[in-house]
C-alpha positions, 0 to 999 in steps of 0.5 A, spaced: 953 708 211 951 704 204 957 703 200 960 707 193 957 705 186 964 707 184 968 701 188 965 697 184 966 700 176 966 708 176 972 712 174 971 719 172 977 721 172 977 727 167 971 729 168 968 735 171 962 736 174 957 741 177 952 740 183 948 744 185 945 745 193 952 742 194 952 745 201 949 740 204 945 734 204 943 730 197 947 735 195 953 734 199 952 727 198 953 728 191 958 732 191 963 728 195 961 720 192 962 724 185 969 727 187 971 719 190 970 716 183 975 721 180 969 726 178 973 734 179 967 737 182 964 744 182 960 746 188 954 750 187 951 753 193 948 759 195 951 759 203 958 759 202 959 757 209 955 750 208 960 749 199 966 750 203 965 745 208 964 741 203 970 743 198 974 741 204 971 735 205 972 733 198 980 736 198 982 732 205 980 726 202 985 727 196 978 730 191 978 735 188 972 740 189 971 748 187 966 753 190 961 756 186 957 761 190 951 762 186 943 763 187 940 758 183 934 761 183 935 766 180 937 766 171 942 770 171 945 767 178 945 760 175 948 762 168 954 764 171 954 757 175 955 753 170 960 760 165 965 759 172 965 751 172 967 752 164 972 758 166 976 754 171 976 746 169 976 747 162 969 744 160 964 740 163 960 733 162 956 732 167 950 737 170 946 736 177 942 740 178 940 738 186 938 745 189 931 745 192 927 748 198 919 746 201 916 752 204 910 748 208 903 751 206 897 749 205 893 750 197 889 756 200 894 760 205 900 760 199 902 766 198 906 768 192 914 769 193 913 761 197 910 760 190 915 764 185 921 762 189 919 754 189 917 754 181 923 757 181 929 753 185 926 747 184 924 747 177 926 753 173 933 752 175 933 747 170 931 749 164 936 756 166 942 751 168 941 746 161 941 753 157 947 756 160 950 748 158 949 744 153 954 749 148 959 746 153 956 739 153 955 737 147 963 738 146 965 733 152 960 727 148 956 723 153 956 728 156 950 727 161 944 731 165 941 729 172 936 731 177 933 730 184 926 730 183 922 725 189 918 721 190 912 728 193 909 730 185 910 724 182 908 718 186 905 720 193 902 727 195 903 731 202 898 737 205 902 744 205 906 741 199 903 743 192 908 748 190 914 742 191 909 736 188 908 740 182 916 743 182 917 735 182 913 732 177 914 739 172 921 736 174 919 729 171 916 731 165 922 737 164 926 729 165 923 726 160 922 732 154 930 734 154 932 726 153 928 725 148 931 733 145 937 730 147 940 724 144 941 725 138 946 730 141 949 723 145 947 727 153 942 723 157 937 725 162 935 722 167 932 722 175 933 720 182 926 721 187 928 720 194 925 719 199 925 720 207 932 722 207 936 723 213 939 731 211 940 737 216 934 739 214 930 732 216 934 731 222 931 739 225 925 734 227 928 730 233 929 724 234 922 721 237 918 724 229 924 721 226 922 714 230 915 715 228 917 717 221 921 711 219 917 705 222 913 707 217 918 706 212 918 698 210 926 698 210 925 701 219 930 707 217 930 713 213 936 713 207 942 717 207 945 722 202 949 717 199 944 712 196 941 716 192 949 719 190 950 712 188 944 711 184 947 718 181 953 716 180 951 709 177 947 715 171 953 718 170 957 711 169 958 708 163 953 702 164 947 707 164 948 709 156 943 707 154 939 709 158 936 716 158 929 720 161 928 716 167 928 716 174 929 711 180 926 711 185 929 710 193 925 710 199 927 705 201 920 701 199 917 706 203 911 707 198 909 701 195 903 700 200 897 703 199 895 705 205 899 706 212 895 700 215 897 696 210 906 697 213 
């Protein structure tokens, strides 16, 4: 397990962070790492059982966390997640839009329902959450908006994932424009582009498939949720106060070779 960046330079005491999709996988890793850095963490998740597991894990380690059950693929619930967080904790300093879905469909067979849900959760929710959070982030002073993007879309492509790729490429465009618009408020907006990360969804492919996929990564291993969380933590820290409108690739070098033949 990678060392936590907060062991070196990050102190988020008295900060409140909202993390979407924090019940499992990368989102749960982000919530744990930010809580370990001292932040009070609002764990936003569609599945309450997963959210409670994250919250209980944070509390067991002495951290502060609360559960907000919401499906941020709907505007009203995204707005409620922000309102409930502020109502419980009094303010909001860091907004992290991490929730994402990735249903595989070739373009020719892509149903509108899957397209709409993917765009709503992955991309449109960023607009809804930020619109709801802005009044509170402006009050915070030096606030942060962070998004989990992906190398798929901005850097590479995969068959069956055009809708997912489009949502993540769109999210990168959102990050840049939001950074430009909110710079005057001393709010930075950045993102992380993960490659292959070992999550429950990835583990479901089975050991042999995962092993074969890992062999194609220059570092010969999948990333862990903490790898993405540590990059997020850096971007939320004072050390990154002059960085905005950027995305950081965390992929073990997977996107570096020109083709699989060169790996």
